[in-house]
N, C-alpha and C positions, 0 to 999 in steps of 0.2 A: 475338618473332618471330610474324608473322601466319601464319594457316593457309595462305594462298595462297603465301607465301614458302617454307614448309615443303614444300608440294606441288611447287613449281618445283624446289627442291633435290633432292627425291626423284626427279623425272623426270630431272634432270641426272645424278644418280648412276646411275640405271638405264641411261641412254643410254651413260654411260662404261663400265659393266660389259658391255653388249651389244656396243658397237662398239670398245671397247678403245682401242688406240693411235691408231686413225683419228680417233676423236672428240676426243682430246686434241690431235692435230695440227690438226684443223679449228678448234678453239677458239683455239689459238695464232695461226693465220692470221687469224681474225676479229678477235682483239685487236690484232694488228699492223696490220691494215687500219684499224681504228678510230683507232689512234694516228696513222697517216699522215694520215688525213682531218683529225684535230684539229690536227696541226702545220701542214698546208697552210692550214687555215682561219685559224690564228693569224698566219701569215706574210702571208696575203692582207690581213688587216686592218691589220697593221703597215705594209704598203706603201701603204695607202690605196685599194686596189682594192675593198674591201668596201662594200656598199650604196651 
C-alpha cells in the first residue's frame, strides 16, 4: 500500500465519520452513475455508434 493510498483512505474514513449516512448515500449515487455511464458506453460500441 502506498502512502498516497493510505492518505486517501484516511480522508475517506474521516469524511464518512463527519458526514455519516449522507456521505455513504453520495458514494452510492456516484458508483451507480459510474455504472450507468459504463453500460451506456458498452452498448453504444456494440451498436456501432462509437468512434
